[in-house]
C-alpha positions as CSV (number, residue, x, y, z in Angstrom):
1,M,17.5,1.4,-25.5
2,R,18.4,5.1,-25.6
3,K,17.4,5.4,-29.3
4,A,14.0,3.7,-28.5
5,L,13.5,6.1,-25.6
6,A,14.3,9.1,-27.8
7,T,11.8,7.9,-30.4
8,M,9.2,7.5,-27.7
9,A,9.9,11.0,-26.4
10,A,9.4,12.4,-29.9
11,L,6.1,10.6,-30.3
12,A,5.0,11.8,-26.9
13,G,5.1,15.3,-28.1
14,V,2.2,14.5,-30.4
15,A,0.4,12.0,-28.2
16,F,0.3,14.1,-25.0
17,A,0.3,17.6,-26.4
18,G,-1.9,19.9,-24.2
19,A,-2.0,22.7,-21.7
20,T,1.4,23.7,-20.3
21,D,0.4,26.9,-18.4
22,A,2.2,27.6,-15.1
23,Q,-1.1,27.4,-13.1
24,T,-1.7,23.7,-13.9
25,L,0.3,20.9,-12.4
26,R,0.3,17.9,-14.7
27,M,0.6,14.5,-13.2
28,M,0.4,11.0,-14.7
29,K,-0.6,7.6,-13.2
30,S,-1.1,4.2,-14.6
31,L,-4.3,3.0,-13.0
32,D,-7.7,4.6,-12.4
33,A,-10.0,3.6,-9.6
34,P,-13.7,2.5,-9.6
35,H,-14.5,5.5,-7.4
36,Y,-13.0,7.9,-4.9
37,D,-14.8,7.1,-1.7
38,G,-11.9,6.1,0.5
39,Q,-14.1,4.3,3.0
40,R,-15.3,1.7,0.5
41,T,-12.0,0.4,-0.8
42,T,-8.5,-0.9,-0.2
43,W,-7.4,0.3,-3.6
44,S,-4.2,2.5,-3.7
45,P,-5.3,4.2,-6.9
46,T,-8.2,5.6,-4.9
47,S,-6.1,6.4,-1.8
48,D,-3.6,8.7,-3.5
49,I,-6.4,11.0,-4.9
50,V,-8.4,10.9,-1.7
51,N,-5.4,12.1,0.3
52,M,-5.2,15.2,-1.9
53,F,-8.8,16.4,-1.3
54,Q,-9.6,15.0,2.1
55,D,-7.8,15.2,5.5
56,T,-7.3,12.9,8.5
57,L,-7.1,13.7,12.2
58,V,-3.4,13.1,12.2
59,A,-0.6,12.8,9.6
60,M,2.5,10.7,9.1
61,D,5.8,12.5,9.2
62,W,8.5,11.9,6.6
63,D,10.1,9.2,8.7
64,G,7.2,6.8,8.2
65,K,6.8,6.3,12.0
66,T,6.0,9.6,13.7
67,V,2.3,10.7,14.0
68,I,1.9,14.5,14.0
69,P,-1.2,16.8,14.4
70,Y,-3.4,17.6,11.5
71,L,-7.1,18.3,11.8
72,A,-6.6,17.3,15.5
73,K,-4.2,19.8,17.0
74,S,-3.6,17.7,20.1
75,W,-4.9,14.5,21.9
76,T,-4.7,12.7,25.1
77,V,-5.1,9.0,25.9
78,S,-6.6,7.5,29.1
79,P,-4.5,5.3,31.3
80,D,-6.4,2.2,30.2
81,G,-5.8,3.0,26.5
82,K,-9.5,3.0,25.7
83,L,-10.4,6.7,25.5
84,Y,-8.7,9.2,23.1
85,T,-9.7,12.8,23.4
86,F,-9.0,14.9,20.3
87,K,-8.9,18.7,20.3
88,L,-9.7,19.9,16.8
89,R,-8.6,22.9,14.9
90,D,-11.3,25.6,14.7
91,D,-10.0,27.3,11.5
92,V,-10.8,24.5,9.0
93,S,-13.4,24.5,6.2
94,F,-14.5,22.1,3.5
95,C,-14.1,22.9,-0.2
96,S,-17.9,23.7,-0.2
97,G,-17.3,26.4,2.4
98,K,-18.9,24.5,5.3
99,K,-17.2,24.9,8.6
100,F,-15.4,21.7,9.9
101,T,-16.5,20.7,13.4
102,A,-16.5,17.6,15.7
103,A,-19.8,16.6,14.2
104,D,-18.0,15.8,10.9
105,V,-15.6,13.5,12.7
106,V,-18.3,11.7,14.5
107,Y,-20.3,11.2,11.3
108,S,-17.2,10.0,9.3
109,F,-16.3,7.3,11.8
110,K,-19.8,6.1,12.4
111,R,-20.2,5.7,8.6
112,L,-16.9,3.9,8.4
113,V,-17.8,1.2,11.0
114,S,-21.5,0.9,10.0
115,P,-22.5,-2.6,8.9
116,E,-24.3,-1.1,5.9
117,L,-21.2,0.3,4.4
118,K,-19.2,-3.0,4.7
119,A,-15.9,-1.0,4.7
120,P,-13.1,-3.4,4.0
121,L,-10.6,-1.4,6.2
122,A,-13.0,-0.5,9.0
123,W,-10.7,-2.4,11.4
124,R,-8.3,0.5,11.1
125,A,-10.7,2.5,13.4
126,G,-10.1,-0.1,16.1
127,N,-12.9,-1.8,18.1
128,L,-14.9,1.4,18.3
129,K,-17.4,1.5,21.2
130,D,-18.6,5.1,20.8
131,I,-17.5,8.4,19.3
132,R,-19.0,11.6,20.5
133,A,-18.6,15.4,20.3
134,T,-18.4,17.0,23.7
135,D,-18.2,20.4,22.1
136,P,-17.8,21.7,18.6
137,Y,-14.1,21.1,18.6
138,T,-13.6,18.2,21.0
139,V,-14.1,14.5,20.1
140,E,-14.1,11.6,22.5
141,Y,-13.1,8.4,20.8
142,E,-13.9,5.4,23.0
143,L,-12.7,1.8,22.2
144,N,-14.0,-1.5,23.6
145,E,-10.3,-2.5,24.0
146,P,-7.0,-0.7,23.6
147,F,-5.5,-0.5,20.1
148,A,-1.8,0.3,20.3
149,D,-1.7,1.2,16.5
150,L,-4.7,3.5,16.5
151,L,-2.9,6.8,15.8
152,L,-0.8,5.1,13.1
153,N,-4.0,3.9,11.4
154,L,-5.7,7.3,11.7
155,T,-3.1,8.7,9.2
156,M,-4.6,6.4,6.5
157,F,-7.0,7.5,3.7
158,T,-9.6,5.1,5.1
159,T,-10.1,7.4,8.1
160,S,-10.4,10.7,6.2
161,I,-13.1,13.1,7.3
162,H,-16.2,13.4,5.1
163,N,-18.9,16.0,4.8
164,K,-22.3,14.4,5.6
165,D,-24.1,16.9,3.4
166,S,-22.0,15.8,0.4
167,V,-22.4,12.1,1.0
168,E,-26.2,12.4,1.3
169,A,-26.6,14.8,-1.6
170,L,-24.7,12.6,-4.0
171,G,-25.9,9.2,-2.7
172,K,-24.7,6.4,-4.9
173,D,-22.7,8.9,-7.0
174,Y,-20.6,10.0,-4.0
175,G,-16.9,9.5,-5.0
176,T,-17.7,9.5,-8.7
177,R,-19.6,12.7,-9.5
178,G,-18.0,14.5,-6.6
179,A,-16.9,14.4,-3.0
180,D,-16.3,17.2,-0.5
181,G,-13.2,17.4,1.7
182,T,-11.0,19.8,3.8
183,G,-7.8,19.0,1.8
184,P,-5.6,21.4,-0.1
185,W,-7.2,20.3,-3.4
186,C,-10.9,20.1,-4.3
187,F,-12.6,17.5,-6.4
188,E,-13.6,19.1,-9.7
189,S,-14.2,16.4,-12.3
190,W,-13.5,12.8,-13.2
191,Q,-13.5,11.2,-16.6
192,P,-13.0,7.5,-15.9
193,R,-9.8,5.9,-17.3
194,T,-8.9,9.3,-18.7
195,E,-8.4,12.2,-16.2
196,I,-9.1,13.5,-12.7
197,V,-9.0,17.2,-12.2
198,L,-8.6,18.9,-8.8
199,K,-8.6,22.6,-8.1
200,R,-7.0,24.7,-5.5
201,H,-8.7,25.0,-2.1
202,D,-8.1,28.7,-1.6
203,A,-9.1,28.8,2.1
204,Y,-6.7,26.0,3.0
205,R,-4.1,27.1,5.7
206,W,-3.8,24.1,7.9
207,G,-1.1,21.9,6.3
208,P,0.7,19.6,8.6
209,S,4.1,20.6,10.1
210,M,6.0,18.3,7.7
211,Y,5.4,20.9,5.0
212,Q,7.1,24.3,4.8
213,N,4.0,25.7,3.0
214,K,0.9,25.3,5.2
215,G,-1.4,26.4,2.3
216,P,-2.8,27.1,-0.1
217,V,-1.1,25.1,-2.9
218,K,0.8,27.0,-5.5
219,F,-1.2,25.8,-8.5
220,E,-4.8,26.6,-9.6
221,R,-5.3,23.1,-10.9
222,L,-4.0,19.6,-10.7
223,S,-4.6,17.5,-13.9
224,I,-4.0,13.7,-13.3
225,K,-4.0,11.8,-16.6
226,I,-4.4,8.0,-16.7
227,V,-1.7,6.5,-19.0
228,P,-1.8,2.7,-18.7
229,E,1.1,1.9,-21.1
230,D,4.5,1.7,-19.5
231,A,6.4,3.0,-22.6
232,S,3.9,5.8,-23.1
233,R,4.6,7.1,-19.5
234,V,8.3,7.0,-20.0
235,A,8.0,8.8,-23.3
236,A,5.7,11.4,-21.9
237,M,8.1,12.3,-19.1
238,L,11.1,12.4,-21.4
239,G,9.2,14.6,-23.8
240,G,8.2,17.1,-21.0
241,Q,4.5,16.5,-21.4
242,F,4.0,15.9,-17.7
243,D,5.5,17.5,-14.6
244,V,5.5,14.5,-12.2
245,T,4.7,10.8,-11.8
246,H,5.6,8.0,-9.4
247,Q,4.9,5.3,-11.9
248,I,7.9,5.1,-14.2
249,P,8.5,1.3,-14.9
250,L,11.5,0.3,-12.8
251,Q,13.4,-1.1,-15.8
252,F,13.5,2.4,-17.2
253,I,14.6,4.2,-14.0
254,Q,18.3,4.4,-14.9
255,Q,17.6,5.8,-18.4
256,V,15.2,8.4,-16.9
257,K,17.8,9.3,-14.3
258,A,20.2,10.1,-17.2
259,S,17.8,12.7,-18.7
260,P,19.1,16.2,-18.2
261,N,15.6,17.6,-17.7
262,L,14.3,15.2,-15.1
263,N,14.9,14.5,-11.4
264,V,14.3,11.0,-9.9
265,Q,14.0,10.7,-6.1
266,E,13.6,7.5,-4.1
267,A,11.0,7.4,-1.3
268,Q,12.8,6.8,2.0
269,P,11.7,4.9,4.0
270,N,9.4,2.7,1.9
271,F,7.9,-0.6,2.9
272,Q,6.6,-2.5,-0.1
273,L,7.0,-6.3,0.1
274,M,6.6,-8.5,-2.9
275,Y,5.7,-12.0,-1.5
276,Y,4.2,-15.3,-2.5
277,G,1.6,-16.6,0.0
278,Y,0.9,-20.2,0.6
279,K,-2.7,-21.4,1.0
280,A,-1.5,-23.5,3.9
281,N,-4.6,-25.7,4.2
282,R,-4.1,-27.1,0.7
283,P,-2.5,-30.6,0.8
284,M,0.3,-29.8,-1.6
285,V,1.7,-27.0,0.7
286,S,0.3,-27.9,4.0
287,D,3.6,-29.4,5.2
288,K,5.9,-26.7,6.6
289,R,8.9,-28.5,5.2
290,V,7.6,-28.0,1.6
291,R,7.0,-24.3,2.2
292,E,10.5,-23.9,3.7
293,A,12.1,-25.8,0.8
294,M,10.6,-23.4,-1.7
295,N,11.6,-20.4,0.5
296,I,15.2,-21.3,0.6
297,A,15.6,-22.5,-3.0
298,I,15.5,-19.2,-4.8
299,N,18.3,-16.6,-5.4
300,R,16.7,-13.3,-4.4
301,A,19.8,-11.3,-5.2
302,D,19.9,-12.6,-8.8
303,I,16.1,-11.8,-9.2
304,V,16.7,-8.3,-8.0
305,K,19.7,-7.8,-10.3
306,G,18.4,-9.5,-13.4
307,I,14.7,-8.5,-13.4
308,M,14.5,-5.4,-11.2
309,L,17.9,-4.1,-12.4
310,G,18.8,-3.3,-8.8
311,N,15.6,-1.3,-8.0
312,A,14.6,-3.5,-5.1
313,K,16.2,-5.1,-2.1
314,P,16.2,-8.9,-1.5
315,A,13.8,-9.8,1.3
316,Y,14.5,-12.6,3.8
317,T,11.9,-11.4,6.4
318,F,8.2,-10.6,6.2
319,I,8.8,-7.1,7.8
320,D,11.4,-4.6,6.6
321,P,14.2,-4.2,9.2
322,A,13.6,-0.5,9.1
323,A,9.9,-0.7,10.0
324,L,8.4,0.0,13.4
325,D,8.4,-3.2,15.6
326,F,10.6,-5.3,13.3
327,A,11.8,-8.4,15.2
328,D,15.5,-9.0,14.9
329,S,14.9,-12.7,15.9
330,T,13.4,-13.3,12.4
331,K,16.5,-12.3,10.5
332,N,18.1,-15.8,10.2
333,I,15.0,-18.0,9.7
334,I,15.0,-17.9,5.9
335,K,18.5,-18.9,4.6
336,E,19.0,-19.8,1.0
337,D,20.2,-23.3,0.8
338,V,19.3,-25.5,-2.2
339,A,20.8,-28.7,-0.7
340,R,18.7,-28.3,2.4
341,A,15.6,-27.6,0.3
342,R,16.1,-31.0,-1.4
343,R,16.6,-32.8,1.9
344,L,13.4,-31.2,3.3
345,L,11.4,-32.4,0.4
346,D,12.8,-35.9,0.7
347,E,11.9,-35.9,4.4
348,A,8.4,-34.8,3.5
349,G,8.0,-37.8,1.3
350,W,8.1,-36.1,-2.1
351,K,10.4,-38.3,-4.2
352,V,11.9,-37.3,-7.6
353,G,10.2,-39.0,-10.5
354,A,11.5,-40.1,-13.9
355,D,10.7,-36.7,-15.3
356,G,12.6,-34.8,-12.5
357,I,9.4,-33.7,-10.8
358,R,8.7,-34.9,-7.3
359,E,5.6,-36.9,-6.5
360,K,3.9,-38.6,-3.6
361,D,1.0,-41.1,-3.6
362,G,0.7,-40.6,-7.3
363,V,0.4,-36.8,-7.1
364,K,2.9,-34.5,-8.8
365,L,4.3,-31.6,-6.7
366,A,2.9,-29.1,-9.1
367,P,1.3,-26.2,-7.2
368,R,-0.8,-23.6,-9.0
369,V,0.5,-20.1,-8.7
370,Y,-1.6,-17.0,-9.5
371,F,-0.2,-13.6,-10.4
372,T,-1.5,-10.3,-11.8
373,Q,-0.4,-9.5,-15.3
374,V,1.2,-6.1,-14.5
375,A,4.7,-4.8,-14.0
376,Y,7.3,-7.5,-13.0
377,F,5.0,-10.2,-11.6
378,G,5.1,-12.4,-14.6
379,R,8.9,-12.3,-15.1
380,V,9.6,-12.9,-11.4
381,S,7.1,-15.8,-11.3
382,E,8.8,-17.4,-14.3
383,A,12.2,-17.0,-12.7
384,I,11.1,-18.7,-9.5
385,Q,9.4,-21.4,-11.6
386,G,13.0,-22.1,-12.9
387,Y,14.4,-22.3,-9.4
388,M,11.6,-24.7,-8.3
389,R,12.3,-27.1,-11.1
390,Q,15.9,-27.4,-9.9
391,I,14.5,-29.0,-6.7
392,G,11.8,-31.0,-8.4
393,I,8.8,-28.7,-8.0
394,D,6.7,-27.8,-11.1
395,W,5.1,-24.4,-10.5
396,K,2.0,-24.0,-12.7
397,V,2.0,-20.2,-13.0
398,Q,-1.1,-18.5,-14.3
399,G,-1.5,-14.7,-14.9
400,F,-4.7,-12.8,-14.8
401,D,-5.6,-9.3,-16.0
402,S,-5.8,-6.8,-13.2
403,T,-9.5,-6.4,-13.7
404,I,-10.2,-10.0,-12.7
405,A,-7.1,-10.9,-10.6
406,F,-8.6,-10.2,-7.2
407,S,-11.8,-12.1,-8.0
408,K,-9.6,-15.1,-9.0
409,M,-7.7,-14.8,-5.8
410,S,-10.9,-14.9,-3.9
411,E,-11.3,-18.5,-5.1
412,Q,-9.8,-21.4,-3.1
413,D,-8.5,-23.6,-5.9
414,Y,-4.8,-22.7,-6.0
415,E,-1.7,-23.1,-3.8
416,L,0.2,-19.8,-4.1
417,W,-0.4,-16.2,-5.2
418,T,1.6,-13.0,-5.3
419,V,1.1,-9.3,-4.6
420,T,3.1,-6.3,-3.5
421,F,1.8,-4.9,-0.2
422,P,2.5,-1.4,1.1
423,Y,2.4,-1.2,4.9
424,M,3.4,1.1,7.7
425,S,4.6,-1.1,10.6
426,A,4.9,-4.7,11.8
427,G,1.5,-4.4,13.4
428,D,-0.1,-3.1,10.3
429,L,1.1,-6.0,8.1
430,L,0.6,-8.7,10.8
431,N,-2.9,-7.7,11.8
432,F,-4.0,-7.3,8.2
433,Y,-2.8,-10.7,7.0
434,F,-2.5,-13.2,9.8
435,D,-5.4,-12.6,12.1
436,S,-7.8,-15.6,11.7
437,K,-10.7,-13.1,11.7
438,N,-9.5,-12.0,8.2
439,I,-10.0,-15.5,6.6
440,P,-10.7,-15.9,3.7
441,A,-9.2,-12.5,2.7
442,P,-6.8,-10.9,3.2
443,N,-5.8,-14.0,5.2
444,R,-5.7,-16.1,2.1
445,M,-3.3,-18.5,3.8
446,N,-6.3,-19.6,5.8
447,W,-4.0,-19.4,8.8
448,N,-6.2,-20.1,11.9
449,D,-3.7,-20.3,14.8
450,P,-4.6,-19.4,18.4
451,A,-1.0,-18.6,19.3
452,T,-0.8,-16.1,16.4
453,D,-4.1,-14.6,17.3
454,D,-3.2,-14.3,21.0
455,A,0.1,-12.5,20.2
456,L,-1.6,-10.1,17.8
457,R,-4.4,-9.4,20.3
458,R,-1.8,-8.7,23.0
459,G,0.2,-6.5,20.7
460,R,-2.9,-4.4,19.7
461,A,-3.9,-4.1,23.4
462,S,-0.4,-3.1,24.6
463,L,-0.2,0.1,26.6
464,T,3.6,0.6,26.1
465,A,5.8,0.6,23.0
466,A,7.9,-2.1,24.6
467,D,5.0,-4.5,25.1
468,R,3.7,-3.8,21.6
469,A,7.1,-4.7,20.1
470,K,7.3,-7.8,22.3
471,Y,4.0,-9.3,21.3
472,Y,4.4,-8.4,17.6
473,A,7.8,-10.1,17.7
474,I,6.2,-13.3,19.0
475,A,3.7,-13.1,16.1
476,Q,6.4,-12.4,13.5
477,Q,8.5,-15.3,14.8
478,R,5.5,-17.7,14.7
479,V,4.4,-16.9,11.1
480,T,8.0,-16.7,9.8
481,E,9.0,-20.1,11.3
482,E,5.9,-21.6,9.7
483,H,7.0,-20.2,6.3
484,L,3.5,-19.0,5.4
485,W,5.0,-16.6,2.9
486,M,7.9,-16.6,0.5
487,P,9.2,-13.0,0.9
488,V,11.1,-12.1,-2.3
489,M,12.0,-8.4,-2.4
490,N,11.2,-5.0,-1.0
491,I,10.4,-2.8,-4.0
492,D,11.9,0.6,-4.5
493,M,9.6,3.5,-5.2
494,Y,10.6,6.7,-7.1
495,V,9.1,10.0,-8.0
496,T,10.1,11.5,-11.3
497,S,9.7,15.2,-11.9
498,V,10.8,17.9,-14.3
499,K,13.7,19.8,-12.9
500,R,11.9,23.1,-12.9
501,L,9.4,21.7,-10.4
502,K,10.6,22.6,-6.9
503,G,9.6,21.2,-3.5
504,V,9.2,17.6,-4.6
505,R,9.7,15.0,-1.9
506,P,8.2,11.5,-2.0
507,H,6.1,10.3,0.9
508,M,5.9,6.6,1.7
509,L,2.3,6.4,2.9
510,Y,0.5,3.6,1.1
511,Q,2.4,4.4,-2.1
512,N,1.0,8.0,-1.9
513,T,4.2,9.8,-2.9
514,F,2.5,13.1,-3.7
515,Y,0.4,13.1,-0.5
516,K,-0.6,16.8,-0.2
517,G,1.8,18.5,-2.6
518,L,1.9,21.6,-0.6
519,D,5.6,22.5,-1.3
520,Y,5.4,22.0,-5.1
521,S,6.1,25.1,-7.2
522,F,7.7,26.3,-10.4
């Protein structure tokens, strides 16, 4: 392995030779995005770039839980939880030089929730009744109903502030040919599937308190190259052709850590769950006993050790125990027990056939399982396929290229699928996936349950942290006991950087480890 990596490093010197001047920070990522308009997508390859050149009203501190001032220097909330009054900074400007005011906030949120835009994450703005500027630096944000997670959601790229002039001038090319923002970096150019170039926002002085440097950034430019091949990214970092990346394949992390020229840091905290979801209205997996049998028949520790080489944590709950509003009551619902799995399947009427596969009413227990052909998804799916055969279930696994995987998942003709989902809190994950309003996606389970909906509604509308945690715990308990997902592991996330690069600290927000990059320097 070491010889192979050394060879790749030597080759990288040729493949990635380029500018190494101290004024350009060189980053590498594996996937490009179709555009960089954060309101029109859920795609994390868009979000990480958007967070560099656009800002939000509030920011997420390093702990992954605490909301801190950003473009809004302070805020108040009415006793009924329906009216937020934000006091804005008066020293902020867009990259274009235009002064930032309350009018930009009003425009951005009205665009986000407009029916014409069809923004997939518009729900992060809450049930917005009205948003208005009462003076150039005060915004009143009025909801139809309380939304306990509003501030948390306002840290997300979806709620970034846009310049109306830029949106209207570029029209359909907004987010491709350009986009204006108030962030520490400015959008300069984009060559699809090749490179995004950002330049320093010289006027920027309003970085959030989590950074020592409030701006401007220390580099004139940020060059972000798209390098899809796993081995090429490893070789390029070992060869010193890039300064930073968060997308080193996990199987190479230990080798990269051993390099004398590189630093590897793990994002803490980091909530990224790899799960398999059950399309619960499909006959083959409609019985909770069948879903539970699958959930308790796999050895998560062996998967983490053998496939992830220890770069993940076995997951027995839907929510990470370190996340906001995790319910302790869910810790012991999923217990690995192969003997019990077999008994549950017997009770459900699925009997072992001559070939070792269970059947009922002439139908084999052979659910179709979809996965995306990237990273570790295929190997994990095949490992679980082996565990399933030990209890008489014949998983029919099928992988799809990332360009068509989501369109295949939009179909209804399968029983399970898998993704890795980055989230911020219990409420964030639960509202996204389990509210019946989100059928058929992202609620691909087709879970339409009044009890779950009621608990989620009460959690969102809670006026105290205690009530919010109480109702989200009810929802967690409900969906976990129904075994709507097979949680497998919580994926570790790392940032790899050259040792001469100082001020590197990975952020956990939606896999956006770089976030603003204000403290980076040589």
